[in-house]
C-alpha positions in Angstrom: 18.5 -10.2 1.1 20.3 -9.1 4.2 19.6 -7.7 7.6 18.7 -4.0 7.2 17.1 -4.4 3.8 13.8 -2.5 3.7 11.2 -4.7 1.9 8.1 -2.5 1.7 8.1 1.3 1.5 4.5 2.2 2.3 4.3 4.0 5.6 8.1 4.0 5.8 9.6 6.5 8.2 13.4 7.1 8.4 15.1 9.3 10.9 18.6 10.1 12.3 19.0 9.1 15.9 21.8 9.8 18.4 23.6 6.8 19.7 24.7 6.1 23.2 28.1 7.7 24.1 31.0 5.8 22.6 28.7 3.2 21.1 28.5 1.8 17.5 25.7 -0.2 15.9 25.4 -2.8 13.1 23.1 -2.4 10.1 19.8 -4.4 10.5 20.0 -4.7 14.3 17.2 -3.5 16.6 18.0 -0.5 18.7 16.4 1.0 21.9 17.1 4.0 24.0 19.7 3.3 26.7 20.7 6.1 29.2 21.8 8.9 26.8 21.2 7.5 23.3 20.3 4.4 21.2 22.2 1.1 21.4 21.6 -2.6 20.4 18.4 -3.6 22.2 18.1 -6.4 24.8 15.4 -7.5 27.2 16.7 -5.0 29.8 15.6 -2.1 27.5 12.0 -1.2 26.6 10.5 0.1 23.3 9.8 1.9 21.2 12.3 0.0 19.0 13.9 1.2 15.7 16.2 -0.6 13.2 19.7 0.6 12.2 19.9 1.2 8.5 23.7 1.7 8.5 26.7 0.3 10.4 28.3 3.0 12.6 31.7 2.4 14.2 32.0 3.3 17.9 33.6 6.7 18.3 36.5 7.0 20.8 34.5 9.6 22.7 31.3 11.5 22.2 28.1 10.4 20.4 27.6 9.3 16.8 24.3 9.4 14.8 22.7 6.6 12.8 20.0 6.5 10.1 17.2 4.3 11.5 13.8 2.9 10.4 11.0 3.9 12.7 8.2 2.4 10.8 8.0 -0.1 7.9 8.8 -3.7 7.0 12.5 -4.7 7.4 14.6 -7.8 7.7 16.3 -8.2 11.1 18.6 -10.8 12.7 17.0 -13.4 15.0 18.0 -16.0 17.5 17.2 -19.7 16.9 13.6 -20.7 17.0 10.7 -20.7 14.5 8.5 -17.7 14.0 5.2 -18.1 12.2 3.8 -15.5 9.8 1.7 -13.0 11.7 3.2 -13.9 15.1 4.3 -11.2 17.4 8.1 -10.7 17.6 9.9 -9.5 20.7 13.5 -8.5 21.6 15.8 -11.3 22.8 18.5 -11.2 25.4 21.0 -11.3 22.5 21.8 -7.6 21.7 19.9 -6.4 18.6 18.2 -9.7 17.7 14.6 -10.8 17.9 12.7 -13.9 18.9 9.1 -15.1 18.8 7.0 -13.5 21.5 6.2 -15.5 24.6 2.9 -14.6 26.1 2.6 -13.4 29.7 2.0 -16.1 32.3 1.2 -15.6 35.9 4.2 -16.8 38.0 3.7 -19.6 40.6 4.6 -17.1 43.3 3.4 -13.6 43.1 6.5 -11.7 43.9 6.9 -8.1 42.7 9.9 -9.1 40.6 8.1 -12.1 39.0 5.0 -10.0 38.1 7.2 -7.2 36.7 9.1 -9.6 34.5 5.8 -10.8 33.0 4.4 -7.3 32.5 7.7 -6.2 30.9 7.1 -8.7 28.0 4.5 -6.3 26.6 7.1 -3.6 26.3 9.5 -5.9 24.6 7.3 -6.4 21.5 9.1 -5.2 18.3 6.5 -6.0 15.7 4.8 -8.8 13.7 6.4 -11.4 11.5 5.7 -10.8 7.8 7.1 -14.1 6.4 7.6 -17.3 8.5 11.2 -18.0 9.6 12.6 -21.5 10.3 14.7 -22.1 13.4 17.9 -22.1 11.4 17.2 -18.9 9.6 19.5 -16.0 10.6 17.0 -13.3 9.9 13.2 -12.6 9.8 11.1 -10.1 7.9 9.1 -8.0 10.4 6.7 -5.1 10.4 7.9 -2.7 13.1 5.4 -1.3 15.6 5.3 2.5 15.0 7.6 4.3 17.4 
C-alpha cells in the first residue's frame, strides 16, 4: 500500500482539478484551493479537501491539471502522532499531510485572532480515520469528507 492508493470504491468520485499557477503536486497528498488553483494543503488553507491521484511536475509557467479523489477512502501521508480508528483527521501545518483532529478550546484571552484560530479548526477537517495509525506510521487510511 502507498499514499494515493484508493481502498474502497463505493461512493468514489474522481475529477480533474486545475493546480495553482506553476505548482506541482505529489500523489496521495491532500490538496486545497489556494488563490488560483489547488496546491498541497496546510492549516492556512480551508476545505473542501481533495487527494491527488497522480504526481504532476510543476510547469515552468501556466497551470497544470491533476486527477483527484473528491470522495472515497484513500491512504494519505501523515505527520507523527497516533490516530485512532473513527477519529476525525485534520490538515497539518506540513504541506499535504494530515494529523489527528484537536478539538476547539476557548482561549485564555478572548482576542479576535485567538477565537478565529479555534473556529478555523472546524474548516481544517479532512475526514475520518478508517484504520488506526501508530505514531511512526507514514500514512493513514481515511474516508474523505465529501467536497
